[in-house]
C-alpha positions as CSV (number, residue, x, y, z in Angstrom):
1,M,-0.2,-0.2,0.0
2,T,1.4,3.4,-1.0
3,P,0.7,6.6,0.8
4,K,-1.7,8.7,-1.2
5,S,-1.4,12.1,0.5
6,V,1.5,14.1,2.0
7,R,0.1,13.1,5.8
8,E,0.0,9.4,4.8
9,N,3.5,9.6,3.7
10,I,4.6,11.5,6.8
11,I,3.1,8.6,9.2
12,S,4.5,6.0,6.9
13,L,8.3,7.7,7.4
14,Q,7.6,8.0,11.3
15,G,6.2,4.2,11.5
16,H,9.5,3.4,9.5
17,I,11.9,5.3,11.8
18,T,10.2,3.8,15.0
19,G,10.9,0.4,13.5
20,L,14.8,1.4,12.9
21,K,15.1,2.8,16.2
22,K,13.7,-0.5,18.1
23,D,16.1,-2.2,16.0
24,V,19.2,-0.2,16.8
25,A,17.9,-0.6,20.4
26,S,17.8,-4.1,20.4
27,I,21.4,-4.2,18.9
28,K,22.6,-2.1,21.1
29,N,21.3,-3.8,24.1
30,N,21.6,-7.8,23.0
31,H,24.4,-7.9,20.6
32,L,27.0,-5.1,21.9
33,K,27.0,-6.6,25.4
34,H,27.6,-10.2,24.2
35,M,30.6,-8.6,22.3
36,D,31.9,-7.0,25.2
37,K,31.5,-10.3,27.1
38,H,33.3,-11.8,24.8
39,I,36.0,-9.3,24.2
40,H,36.7,-9.2,28.1
41,E,37.1,-13.1,28.2
42,L,39.5,-13.0,25.2
43,G,41.6,-10.2,26.8
44,G,41.8,-12.4,30.1
45,K,43.2,-15.1,27.5
46,I,45.9,-13.1,25.8
47,D,47.2,-11.5,29.1
48,K,47.8,-15.3,30.3
49,I,49.8,-15.8,27.0
50,Y,51.2,-12.6,27.7
51,W,52.4,-14.0,31.1
52,V,53.8,-17.4,29.6
53,L,55.7,-15.9,27.0
54,L,57.3,-13.4,29.3
55,A,58.2,-16.1,31.6
56,M,59.9,-18.5,28.8
57,V,62.1,-15.3,27.7
58,G,63.5,-15.0,31.3
59,A,64.0,-18.4,31.6
60,V,66.1,-18.3,28.4
61,A,67.7,-15.2,29.5
62,L,68.5,-16.6,32.9
63,Q,69.8,-20.0,31.2
64,L,72.1,-17.8,28.8
65,F,73.4,-15.5,31.6
66,Q,74.4,-19.1,33.2
67,H,76.1,-19.8,30.7
68,Y,78.3,-16.8,30.2
69,L,79.0,-16.8,34.0
70,T,80.8,-20.4,33.8
């Protein structure tokens, strides 16, 4: 059904805008919260990997230091 007058056209556009606002609110409230949760979980895993790499580099550095002392 197509709007026949300017008034019907404006009412139709307002309905579309309201629908878009609801879709944007749904995306903000649902999808972005899940993404934020997963990003924080991923950040914790990356921190663990950094600590393991740092420990490995430290162990190699200690071995080299010990090798040069003897």
